[in-house]
C-alpha positions as CSV (number, residue, x, y, z in Angstrom):
1,M,27.7,68.1,10.4
2,I,24.5,66.6,9.1
3,T,25.1,64.1,6.3
4,G,21.6,62.8,5.5
5,D,22.2,59.4,7.1
6,E,20.6,60.6,10.4
7,N,17.2,59.4,11.3
8,L,14.3,61.9,11.7
9,Q,14.3,61.8,15.5
10,Q,18.0,62.9,15.5
11,I,17.2,65.7,13.1
12,A,14.1,66.9,15.1
13,A,16.2,67.1,18.3
14,L,18.8,69.4,16.8
15,D,17.3,72.9,16.6
16,V,13.8,74.3,16.7
17,S,14.4,76.4,13.6
18,I,14.9,73.2,11.6
19,I,11.1,72.6,11.7
20,S,10.5,75.8,9.6
21,I,12.8,74.4,6.8
22,F,10.8,71.1,6.7
23,E,7.6,73.1,6.7
24,K,8.7,75.1,3.7
25,Q,9.2,71.9,1.8
26,G,5.8,70.4,2.9
27,L,7.5,68.0,5.3
28,G,6.6,69.6,8.6
29,S,4.2,66.9,9.6
30,Y,7.1,64.3,9.6
31,L,8.6,66.1,12.6
32,K,5.5,66.1,14.7
33,P,5.8,64.0,17.9
34,E,3.1,61.5,17.0
35,N,4.8,60.7,13.7
36,L,8.3,60.7,15.0
37,S,7.3,58.1,17.5
38,K,6.1,55.9,14.7
39,I,8.6,56.2,11.9
40,G,11.3,58.6,13.2
41,R,13.6,56.0,14.7
42,F,14.0,54.0,11.5
43,T,13.6,56.5,8.7
44,K,16.7,58.3,7.4
45,L,16.6,61.8,6.2
46,N,18.0,60.7,2.8
47,T,15.2,58.3,2.3
48,L,12.5,60.8,3.1
49,L,14.0,63.4,0.8
50,K,14.4,61.0,-2.1
51,S,10.8,59.8,-1.7
52,K,9.6,63.4,-2.2
53,D,12.0,64.1,-5.1
54,I,13.8,66.8,-3.0
55,D,17.5,67.4,-3.8
56,V,19.4,65.8,-0.9
57,D,22.6,67.9,-1.1
58,S,20.8,71.3,-1.2
59,F,18.5,70.4,1.7
60,V,21.3,69.1,3.8
61,E,23.4,72.2,3.1
62,T,20.5,74.3,4.3
63,L,20.2,72.4,7.5
64,N,23.9,72.7,8.1
65,S,23.7,76.4,7.8
66,I,21.9,76.4,11.2
67,E,24.5,76.9,13.9
68,N,23.3,74.2,16.3
69,A,23.0,71.6,13.6
70,S,26.7,71.4,13.3
71,K,26.9,70.1,16.9
72,I,25.8,66.6,15.9
73,S,28.8,64.3,15.9
74,E,29.6,61.1,14.0
75,K,29.9,59.3,17.3
76,S,26.4,60.2,18.3
77,I,25.1,59.2,14.9
78,L,26.5,55.8,15.2
79,K,25.2,55.4,18.7
80,D,21.6,56.5,17.8
81,Q,21.5,54.8,14.4
82,E,21.6,51.3,15.8
83,N,19.7,48.8,13.7
84,L,16.1,48.2,14.7
85,N,15.8,44.4,15.3
86,F,12.1,44.2,15.2
87,A,9.4,46.6,13.9
88,A,5.7,45.6,13.9
89,M,3.0,47.7,12.2
90,L,-0.3,46.0,13.0
91,P,-4.0,46.3,12.5
92,C,-5.6,48.6,15.1
93,G,-7.5,45.7,16.7
94,L,-4.3,43.7,17.1
95,R,-1.8,46.2,18.2
96,N,-2.5,46.5,21.9
97,P,-3.0,42.8,22.7
98,F,0.0,41.9,20.6
99,K,2.2,44.5,22.3
100,E,1.1,43.4,25.8
101,F,1.6,39.7,25.0
102,T,5.0,40.3,23.4
103,E,6.4,42.6,26.0
104,S,5.3,40.2,28.8
105,F,7.3,37.5,27.0
106,L,10.3,39.8,26.5
107,E,10.3,40.8,30.2
108,S,10.1,37.2,31.4
109,N,13.1,36.4,29.3
110,G,15.0,39.5,30.0
111,K,18.5,38.1,29.7
112,L,17.8,36.8,26.3
113,F,16.4,40.0,24.9
114,R,18.2,42.7,26.9
115,D,19.7,44.3,23.8
116,L,16.6,43.9,21.5
117,N,15.7,47.1,19.8
118,Y,12.0,47.0,18.8
119,L,9.0,49.0,18.0
120,I,5.3,47.9,18.0
121,E,2.8,50.3,16.5
122,G,-0.6,50.3,15.0
123,N,-0.7,50.3,11.2
124,V,0.7,53.7,10.4
125,N,-1.5,56.4,9.0
126,H,-1.7,56.0,5.2
127,E,-1.5,59.7,4.4
128,L,1.8,60.1,6.2
129,S,3.3,56.7,6.7
130,Y,6.4,54.6,6.6
131,Y,5.1,52.5,3.7
132,P,5.6,55.1,0.9
133,L,9.2,55.6,2.0
134,L,9.9,52.0,1.1
135,D,10.0,52.8,-2.6
136,S,13.1,55.0,-2.0
137,I,15.1,52.6,0.3
138,K,18.0,50.9,-1.6
139,D,20.1,49.6,1.2
140,E,18.9,46.7,3.3
141,R,20.7,48.0,6.3
142,E,17.9,50.7,6.6
143,L,15.4,47.9,7.2
144,P,14.8,46.2,10.5
145,D,15.9,42.6,10.9
146,I,12.3,41.5,11.3
147,I,9.4,43.4,9.9
148,M,5.8,42.8,10.6
149,A,3.2,44.7,8.5
150,S,-0.4,44.8,7.4
151,D,-2.4,45.0,4.2
152,V,-1.2,45.0,0.6
153,N,1.2,47.8,1.1
154,N,4.5,49.0,-0.4
155,F,6.3,45.8,0.5
156,F,4.5,44.3,-2.5
157,H,5.4,47.2,-4.8
158,R,7.9,46.8,-7.6
159,P,10.7,48.9,-6.2
160,F,10.8,46.9,-3.0
161,V,10.2,43.6,-4.7
162,D,13.0,44.2,-7.2
163,R,15.6,45.4,-4.7
164,F,14.9,43.0,-1.8
165,I,12.3,40.3,-2.4
166,N,13.6,39.1,-5.8
167,K,17.2,39.1,-4.4
168,N,16.2,36.8,-1.5
169,V,17.1,39.2,1.2
170,F,14.2,37.8,3.2
171,K,13.4,34.1,3.8
172,T,10.2,32.5,5.1
173,Y,10.5,31.2,8.6
174,E,8.4,28.1,9.3
175,S,8.3,26.7,12.7
176,T,5.6,24.2,11.8
177,A,3.5,23.1,8.9
178,P,0.9,25.8,8.0
179,N,-2.6,25.9,9.5
180,Q,-5.1,24.5,7.0
181,Y,-7.7,27.2,7.8
182,L,-5.9,29.8,5.7
183,E,-3.8,27.3,3.8
184,K,-6.8,26.0,1.9
185,V,-6.7,29.2,-0.1
186,G,-2.9,29.1,-0.6
187,F,-2.1,31.8,2.0
188,S,1.6,30.7,2.4
189,D,4.1,32.3,0.1
190,P,5.2,29.7,-2.5
191,N,8.4,31.7,-3.2
192,K,9.5,31.5,0.4
193,N,10.1,35.2,1.0
194,F,7.1,36.4,3.1
195,T,6.1,34.6,6.3
196,M,2.4,34.8,6.7
197,F,1.5,35.6,10.3
198,T,-2.3,36.1,10.4
199,A,-5.1,37.9,8.4
200,N,-7.4,40.8,9.2
201,M,-10.8,39.2,8.2
202,L,-13.1,41.7,6.6
203,V,-16.9,41.2,6.7
204,I,-20.1,43.1,6.3
205,A,-22.2,44.6,9.1
206,V,-25.8,45.4,8.1
207,D,-28.2,47.9,9.7
208,K,-31.4,46.0,9.2
209,N,-33.6,49.0,10.0
210,R,-32.0,51.0,7.2
211,L,-32.0,48.0,4.9
212,G,-35.8,47.7,5.2
213,E,-37.4,45.0,3.0
214,R,-34.4,44.7,0.7
215,P,-32.5,41.4,0.9
216,I,-29.5,41.1,3.1
217,P,-26.3,40.8,1.0
218,E,-25.0,37.2,0.9
219,K,-21.8,37.7,-1.1
220,W,-19.5,40.6,-1.9
221,E,-20.9,41.2,-5.4
222,D,-24.3,42.0,-3.8
223,L,-22.8,45.3,-2.6
224,L,-22.6,46.4,-6.2
225,N,-26.4,46.7,-6.3
226,P,-27.3,50.2,-7.8
227,D,-30.0,50.4,-5.1
228,F,-27.3,50.7,-2.5
229,E,-25.9,54.1,-3.7
230,N,-24.4,56.1,-0.9
231,E,-25.1,53.5,1.7
232,I,-21.8,51.7,2.3
233,V,-19.2,52.8,4.9
234,M,-15.6,51.4,4.7
235,R,-12.2,52.1,6.1
236,G,-10.7,55.2,4.6
237,E,-10.4,59.0,4.7
238,D,-10.0,61.9,2.4
239,N,-8.3,60.5,-0.8
240,F,-7.6,57.1,0.7
241,F,-9.9,54.0,0.7
242,C,-8.9,50.6,1.9
243,N,-6.8,48.6,-0.7
244,A,-7.7,45.4,1.1
245,V,-11.2,45.9,-0.3
246,M,-10.4,47.6,-3.6
247,L,-8.0,45.0,-4.9
248,P,-10.3,42.0,-4.3
249,F,-13.2,43.8,-6.0
250,Y,-11.0,44.7,-8.9
251,K,-9.7,41.1,-9.2
252,E,-13.2,39.5,-9.0
253,F,-15.4,42.0,-10.8
254,G,-13.2,44.3,-12.8
255,M,-12.6,48.0,-13.0
256,D,-16.3,48.7,-13.6
257,A,-16.9,47.4,-10.0
258,I,-14.6,50.1,-8.7
259,K,-16.8,52.8,-10.3
260,I,-19.9,51.3,-8.8
261,L,-18.3,51.1,-5.4
262,A,-17.4,54.8,-5.7
263,K,-21.1,55.5,-6.1
264,N,-22.2,53.1,-3.4
265,I,-19.7,54.1,-0.7
266,K,-21.0,56.9,1.5
267,S,-17.8,57.6,3.4
268,G,-14.6,56.3,4.8
269,M,-13.8,56.1,8.5
270,H,-11.9,54.1,11.1
271,P,-13.5,50.8,12.2
272,A,-13.8,52.1,15.8
273,E,-16.0,54.9,14.5
274,M,-18.1,52.4,12.6
275,V,-18.7,50.5,15.8
276,K,-20.2,53.6,17.4
277,L,-22.4,54.5,14.4
278,A,-23.6,51.1,13.3
279,G,-27.4,50.7,13.9
280,K,-27.9,54.3,15.0
281,D,-30.0,57.0,13.3
282,Q,-27.2,59.5,12.6
283,P,-26.4,61.5,9.4
284,E,-23.0,59.8,9.2
285,S,-24.5,56.2,9.6
286,G,-24.6,53.8,6.8
287,T,-26.7,50.7,5.9
288,F,-23.6,48.6,5.3
289,Y,-20.2,48.6,7.0
290,I,-17.2,46.8,5.5
291,M,-15.0,46.2,8.6
292,P,-12.7,43.8,10.4
293,Y,-14.4,40.8,12.1
294,F,-12.6,41.8,15.3
295,F,-14.5,45.1,15.4
296,T,-17.9,43.6,14.7
297,K,-17.6,41.9,18.1
298,R,-17.9,45.3,19.7
299,I,-21.2,46.2,18.1
300,K,-23.9,45.9,20.7
301,N,-26.9,47.2,18.7
302,R,-29.4,44.4,18.0
303,N,-30.4,46.0,14.7
304,V,-27.0,45.2,13.2
305,E,-26.4,41.8,11.6
306,V,-22.9,40.6,10.8
307,V,-22.6,38.9,7.5
308,W,-19.7,36.5,6.7
309,P,-20.1,36.4,2.9
310,N,-20.7,33.1,1.2
311,D,-17.7,33.7,-1.0
312,G,-15.5,34.3,2.1
313,A,-14.4,37.0,4.4
314,I,-11.6,39.0,2.8
315,A,-8.2,38.0,4.3
316,S,-6.2,41.2,4.5
317,P,-2.6,39.9,5.1
318,V,-0.5,40.5,8.2
319,F,2.9,39.2,7.3
320,L,6.4,39.0,8.5
321,L,9.7,39.6,6.7
322,A,12.8,38.1,8.2
323,K,16.3,38.9,6.8
324,E,17.9,35.6,6.0
325,S,21.2,36.8,7.3
326,K,19.7,37.6,10.6
327,I,17.5,34.6,11.2
328,E,19.9,32.6,13.3
329,E,20.5,35.4,15.8
330,N,16.8,36.2,16.0
331,K,15.6,32.6,16.1
332,K,14.2,32.7,19.7
333,L,12.1,35.8,18.9
334,L,10.9,34.2,15.6
335,D,10.0,31.0,17.4
336,F,7.9,33.0,19.9
337,L,6.2,35.1,17.2
338,L,5.1,31.9,15.4
339,S,4.4,29.8,18.4
340,K,1.2,28.0,19.3
341,E,0.8,30.4,22.3
342,T,1.0,33.4,20.1
343,G,-1.4,31.7,17.7
344,E,-3.9,31.1,20.4
345,M,-3.7,34.7,21.5
346,L,-4.5,35.7,17.9
347,N,-7.4,33.3,17.7
348,G,-8.8,34.6,20.9
349,R,-8.9,38.1,19.5
350,F,-10.5,37.1,16.2
351,F,-7.4,36.9,14.1
352,P,-6.8,33.4,12.6
353,S,-3.5,31.7,13.4
354,T,-1.1,30.1,10.9
355,H,0.2,27.6,13.5
356,E,-0.9,24.1,12.6
357,E,-2.0,23.2,16.1
358,V,-4.4,26.1,16.6
359,K,-8.0,25.3,15.8
360,N,-9.1,28.7,14.6
361,E,-12.5,27.9,16.0
362,N,-13.8,31.5,16.1
363,F,-14.2,31.7,12.3
364,P,-16.7,30.5,9.7
365,E,-15.3,28.3,7.0
366,T,-15.0,30.4,3.8
367,V,-12.0,32.6,3.1
368,S,-11.3,35.0,0.2
369,W,-7.6,35.6,-0.5
370,L,-6.1,37.6,-3.4
371,G,-3.6,34.9,-4.1
372,W,0.1,35.0,-4.9
373,D,-0.3,34.8,-8.7
374,F,-2.2,38.1,-8.5
375,L,0.4,39.7,-6.2
376,T,3.4,38.6,-8.3
377,Q,2.0,39.0,-11.8
378,N,0.7,42.5,-11.3
379,D,2.6,45.7,-10.7
380,I,0.7,46.2,-7.4
381,G,1.8,49.8,-6.8
382,K,0.7,51.0,-10.3
383,L,-2.5,48.9,-10.1
384,K,-3.5,50.5,-6.8
385,E,-2.9,54.0,-8.2
386,N,-5.0,53.1,-11.3
387,I,-7.8,51.9,-9.1
388,R,-7.6,55.0,-6.9
389,E,-7.8,57.3,-9.9
390,V,-10.8,55.5,-11.3
391,F,-12.5,55.5,-7.9
392,M,-11.8,59.1,-7.1
393,E,-12.9,60.4,-10.5
394,V,-16.4,59.0,-9.8
395,W,-16.2,59.8,-6.0
396,N,-15.4,63.5,-6.6
397,K,-18.4,63.9,-8.9
398,K,-20.8,63.0,-6.1
399,D,-22.7,65.8,-4.3
């Protein structure tokens, strides 16, 4: 019998007819292979249903009415519902090198990590992702022992903060003193809950041909120039635009800046698409691209100039949450994740390291960071929604 405690991969494997039940509730995409591979292993059915305000008992009863669904046994649930020791959801530019680097380490230390249950993925799609489900998780046993995640996401929202962060479920793991490159802007968590791993540094790429005789932006505020209407491309799609950009603009320049951005932003796309378009005379191309520093290194067009703003590249956080109760048994993995060797791998791929002995020589000096006062004194989830509503109201009025 299905109880609701099963993960989505278990549910998807039961019976083909189950998919139609999910589709009727608008949940069909959660059972697609590409999404199951990302969040299916560590997302319970109960959690998904609660996040969508769907009555759990009624839905489970409907599933159990399918003959083959009753074949699932308690024993198989316990076997397949093993805790995930380590889950990493990383920026696209970091996922592959980190995965290769980490798996090489795990394989060379096979005896130590034989039973490690882990998942390393790119930052999950924001329309259908693991992050929104966090608002409905109430039991820490549903969470991996070590979580690595990117951007200012639902780990900073009030439901998760109240249930887990403020109750000290997680504790900062510090193998060394923090690296001064990021620490000069107070990157480390003063409350000792989040372990700051690296940052996705956001900068501006400028197509000088499209810019013409106008001055090249030197600071972020310059992008609010009314002359730049419909000329900026940033990470996003459909009804989502990058919070790592929106929040700093709101913090520094207020809600009016969000309205101007909505006018000036031409489109949202993945940074890999920006690399292909930057400097080219295409209808989709922009004059300015707000994108990760890592991806700017792939732009070969000489007409494109990369600007590290005078007020600092935006440090979009990549952080680690380690359950305090699980630190001792995961110490060797944590030591590796926060080692100098890992830090040098990050630095070599244009992600700054927080390890004190890494020089971070690939980065200009100035850094812009939201700051912990901003993150803790604001209801981040509600603020993000307010910003999105203001942005989309203007955005939807465009041609």
